[in-house]
C-alpha positions in Angstrom: 180.9 213.9 -102.7 183.7 211.9 -102.6 184.2 209.0 -100.3 187.9 209.8 -99.1 190.8 212.1 -99.9 194.3 212.4 -98.9 196.8 215.3 -98.7 200.4 215.7 -97.7 202.8 212.7 -96.9 202.6 209.2 -96.1 205.0 206.6 -94.6 204.7 203.0 -95.2 205.7 200.4 -92.6 205.3 196.8 -93.3 205.0 196.2 -89.6 202.3 198.4 -88.9 200.4 199.7 -91.9 200.0 203.1 -93.2 200.6 205.9 -91.1 199.7 209.7 -92.1 202.0 211.9 -89.9 201.1 215.7 -90.0 202.5 219.0 -88.3 199.8 221.5 -87.8 200.4 225.1 -86.5 197.7 226.8 -84.8 198.8 230.0 -86.3 198.7 229.0 -90.2 201.7 228.7 -92.2 204.9 230.3 -90.2 207.4 232.3 -91.5 209.7 235.2 -90.6 211.2 238.2 -91.9 214.0 240.8 -90.4 215.8 243.6 -91.1 219.6 244.2 -90.3 222.3 241.3 -90.0 221.2 238.1 -88.8 223.3 237.7 -85.8 221.4 241.0 -84.4 218.1 241.3 -86.4 215.7 244.0 -86.0 211.8 244.6 -87.0 211.3 240.7 -87.1 207.8 239.9 -88.5 205.9 238.2 -87.1 207.2 238.5 -83.6 207.2 234.9 -82.3 207.8 236.2 -78.6 204.5 237.8 -79.2 202.5 235.1 -81.4 204.1 231.9 -79.6 202.7 229.6 -82.2 202.2 226.1 -81.3 203.1 223.1 -83.7 201.2 219.8 -82.9 201.9 216.3 -84.4 198.8 214.5 -85.7 199.2 210.9 -86.6 196.5 208.6 -88.3 196.8 205.0 -89.1 194.8 202.5 -91.3 195.2 199.7 -88.8 193.2 202.2 -86.2 189.4 202.4 -86.6 189.1 205.7 -85.2 192.2 206.8 -87.0 194.0 208.7 -84.3 197.2 207.3 -82.9 198.9 208.8 -79.6 202.6 208.0 -79.7 204.4 206.4 -76.6 207.3 209.2 -77.1 208.0 212.1 -79.4 211.1 213.6 -79.9 211.6 217.2 -81.5 214.8 218.6 -83.6 215.7 222.0 -84.8 217.7 222.2 -87.9 218.7 218.1 -87.3 219.7 219.0 -83.7 217.7 217.1 -81.1 216.2 219.3 -78.4 216.6 218.7 -74.8 214.2 220.0 -72.4 214.5 221.1 -68.4 210.9 221.6 -67.0 209.5 221.4 -70.6 211.8 224.5 -71.8 214.6 223.8 -74.2 218.2 224.1 -73.0 220.0 223.9 -76.3 222.4 226.8 -77.0 221.1 228.4 -80.5 222.7 231.7 -81.6 224.0 232.4 -78.4 220.6 231.8 -76.1 218.5 229.2 -74.9 215.0 228.5 -74.3 213.4 228.9 -77.7 210.9 226.2 -77.4 208.2 224.8 -75.0 207.5 221.2 -74.9 203.7 220.4 -74.7 202.9 217.1 -73.3 199.8 214.7 -74.4 197.3 215.4 -71.9 193.7 213.6 -73.2 191.0 216.5 -73.4 193.5 219.2 -72.4 196.3 218.7 -75.3 195.1 216.0 -77.3 198.2 216.0 -79.5 202.1 216.4 -78.4 203.0 219.9 -79.4 206.0 222.0 -79.5 205.5 225.9 -78.9 208.0 228.4 -80.3 208.5 231.1 -77.7 211.5 232.9 -79.1 212.5 234.4 -82.6 214.3 232.0 -84.5 216.4 234.5 -87.1 219.5 234.6 -85.1 219.4 230.9 -84.1 219.3 229.7 -87.8 221.8 232.6 -88.9 219.4 234.2 -91.1 218.5 231.2 -93.2 215.2 229.0 -93.3 214.8 226.2 -90.9 213.1 223.1 -90.0 211.4 221.5 -87.2 211.2 217.6 -87.1 209.0 215.6 -84.8 209.7 211.9 -84.6 207.5 209.7 -82.7 207.6 206.3 -81.2 204.6 203.7 -82.1 204.0 200.6 -80.0 202.5 197.5 -82.0 202.5 194.5 -79.6 205.9 193.8 -78.8 207.6 195.9 -81.6 207.7 199.6 -82.3 208.1 201.9 -85.4 209.4 205.4 -85.4 207.5 207.8 -87.6 208.7 211.5 -88.4 207.1 214.5 -89.8 209.0 217.8 -90.8 207.8 221.5 -90.6 209.6 223.9 -92.7 209.9 227.8 -91.7 211.0 230.3 -94.1 213.4 233.1 -92.9 214.2 235.8 -95.3 215.8 239.2 -95.1 212.9 241.9 -95.2 212.6 244.4 -98.6 210.0 246.6 -97.2 206.4 246.4 -95.7 205.2 243.1 -97.7 201.9 241.8 -97.3 201.1 237.9 -96.0 198.1 236.2 -95.6 198.1 233.4 -93.5 195.0 230.9 -92.4 195.5 230.3 -88.9 193.1 228.1 -86.4 190.3 229.9 -85.2 189.8 227.4 -82.3 191.9 224.9 -80.6 191.3 221.9 -82.6 194.4 222.4 -85.0 192.7 221.9 -88.6 191.4 218.4 -87.3 187.9 217.0 -86.7 188.2 214.2 -84.0 184.4 213.1 -83.9 181.3 212.8 -85.8 179.5 216.0 -86.4 182.4 218.2 -85.2 183.7 221.0 -86.9 186.9 223.6 -87.0 187.3 227.4 -87.9 189.8 228.7 -90.1 190.6 232.4 -89.7 192.4 234.5 -92.4 195.1 236.8 -90.8 196.6 239.7 -93.1 199.8 241.2 -92.2 202.1 244.3 -93.6 205.1 243.9 -92.0 204.9 243.5 -88.4 201.5 244.9 -88.3 197.9 243.0 -88.8 195.7 244.6 -91.1 192.1 244.6 -89.6 190.0 246.6 -91.5 188.6 247.5 -94.8 189.1 243.6 -96.1 187.0 241.2 -97.9 187.2 237.6 -98.3 186.6 234.9 -101.0 186.6 231.1 -99.5 187.0 227.9 -101.7 187.2 224.4 -101.4 189.1 222.0 -103.4 186.6 219.7 -105.3 187.2 217.0 -107.8 190.5 219.1 -108.9 188.8 222.3 -109.3 188.6 225.2 -106.6 185.1 226.0 -105.7 184.0 229.4 -104.5 182.0 228.9 -101.2 179.2 231.5 -99.9 181.4 232.7 -96.9 182.7 236.2 -97.3 183.8 236.7 -93.9 187.1 236.6 -92.0 186.6 233.2 -90.7 185.3 229.9 -92.2 183.7 227.1 -90.3 184.6 223.9 -91.9 181.7 221.2 -90.9 182.3 217.4 -91.3 180.2 217.3 -94.3 182.7 219.8 -96.3 185.8 217.4 -95.8 186.2 213.7 -97.0 189.1 212.5 -94.8 191.2 215.5 -95.6 189.9 218.7 -97.5 192.0 221.8 -98.7 190.7 225.3 -98.2 191.9 228.5 -99.9 191.5 232.3 -99.1 191.7 235.4 -101.1 192.0 238.6 -99.3 191.1 242.0 -101.1 191.5 245.5 -100.2 189.6 247.7 -102.4 189.2 245.2 -104.8 192.9 244.5 -105.2 194.4 241.3 -104.0 196.6 241.2 -101.2 197.1 237.4 -100.7 196.5 233.8 -101.1 197.1 231.0 -98.8 195.5 227.1 -98.6 194.9 225.1 -95.4 194.3 221.4 -95.1 191.6 220.1 -92.8 191.8 216.5 -91.5 188.7 214.3 -90.6 190.3 211.8 -88.1 186.8 210.3 -87.4 186.0 209.4 -91.3 185.6 205.8 -91.7 187.4 205.6 -95.1 191.1 206.0 -95.8 193.7 205.9 -98.7 196.7 204.1 -99.0 198.8 205.9 -101.4 201.6 203.3 -102.5 204.0 206.0 -103.8 207.1 205.0 -105.9 209.4 206.0 -104.7 208.2 205.2 -101.0 210.0 208.5 -99.8 208.2 210.6 -102.3 211.5 212.6 -103.2 212.8 213.9 -106.5 216.3 214.9 -106.8 216.9 218.2 -108.7 218.2 217.5 -112.2 217.2 213.8 -112.4 213.8 214.3 -114.4 212.5 211.9 -111.8 209.0 211.5 -110.8 206.9 210.2 -107.9 203.9 207.7 -108.9 200.9 207.2 -106.8 198.9 204.1 -107.1 196.1 204.3 -104.4 193.7 202.1 -102.8 190.5 202.8 -100.8 190.3 201.1 -97.4 188.5 201.1 -94.3 189.8 202.4 -91.1 191.3 199.6 -89.2 191.7 197.5 -92.2 194.7 197.3 -95.3 192.7 195.2 -97.9 191.0 197.4 -100.7 187.2 198.0 -99.7 186.1 198.5 -103.2 187.7 199.3 -106.9 187.4 203.2 -107.3 189.4 205.8 -109.5 191.2 208.6 -107.9 191.1 212.6 -108.9 194.8 213.5 -108.6 195.7 217.3 -108.1 199.1 218.7 -107.7 199.6 222.2 -106.6 202.2 224.8 -105.3 201.9 226.5 -101.8 199.5 229.1 -103.2 196.9 226.6 -104.2 197.8 227.1 -108.0 197.2 223.7 -109.9 200.1 222.3 -111.7 198.2 219.6 -113.8 195.4 221.5 -115.2 195.1 219.0 -118.0 194.5 215.9 -115.8 193.5 217.1 -112.4 189.6 216.7 -113.4 190.0 213.1 -115.0 189.6 209.9 -112.9 192.5 207.6 -113.0 194.4 204.7 -111.1 197.2 206.3 -111.0 198.8 210.2 -110.6 202.0 211.4 -111.0 204.3 214.2 -109.9 206.9 215.3 -112.2 210.4 217.4 -111.3 208.7 219.8 -113.8 206.0 220.6 -111.4 208.4 220.9 -108.4 210.4 223.5 -110.9 207.0 225.2 -111.6 206.1 225.2 -107.8 209.8 226.3 -106.6 209.9 223.5 -104.5 208.0 221.1 -102.8 204.5 220.1 -104.3 201.4 219.5 -102.3 198.6 217.1 -103.4 195.2 216.1 -102.7 193.9 212.8 -103.8 190.0 212.1 -103.7 187.9 209.2 -104.9 185.7 210.0 -108.0 182.5 208.9 -106.1 
């Protein structure tokens, strides 16, 4: 078993170490499809007014021994517009209506993270185009502060019939995060055809990313219980859903172990982990293993670098299982993925 792993994006601050921000949705990866015109859409799937998904802002820091950071303040943005709230309901006018979002304040033991609940559909609000929701948190460090942000994208497309979608949702209220030693969380596969959920006649295969390779797990049910022993700081799990031996869909989900004593400083170049189309650019990672609460190297280790598309297809099959001190994401990988590339970086041991 590796000692630590890392997925997603990292923001480096000279004042306060390395932060790993993440926006987790309790209903899995969000999307919306619709029929008709975007100004007056019909047959919206899934219906957010019924689903009412919650986005939670999770933040860990290499300078905090338990890994969990509670911001002093958080602001939410929809398509770049700062959201305003009255009695925790948004007052911004999008697409001719208000009240699309509900602000969820932090309350230890009840709401362990700041959150934003989507209570209305977003098709008309974004003119039928894909949208994004950004969280910007303020972190206090002594007499100074940092601002740390993370963005969650929601694809919105015009429907072309009863398409099938598979999404891994949270089967509990833990938002795919393990906060304490010995804890666990539940992943649940949800399969939809258009606006309807398929609930019968399905079979499931669950996998865990292990040393750059998808390893088949023994669980064959709709839900998978992920224990602390299955996650090294972060872990990625995949489900394949079948009906009558026909593959209906695939989804992947990251689980974070916020109690893990180790963390990884990724040291990406460039720091914003961005590749501009047409430049032939790269993002190079030269990570080090640290103990939480520290920023110095804990010991010399090599790492396994795995770059994937949104369905968990490995893009660097020739190098994903080979330990190295550095890993590189290329523009060609982004083109193959059709956009953003996900990664998991784990220690060799």
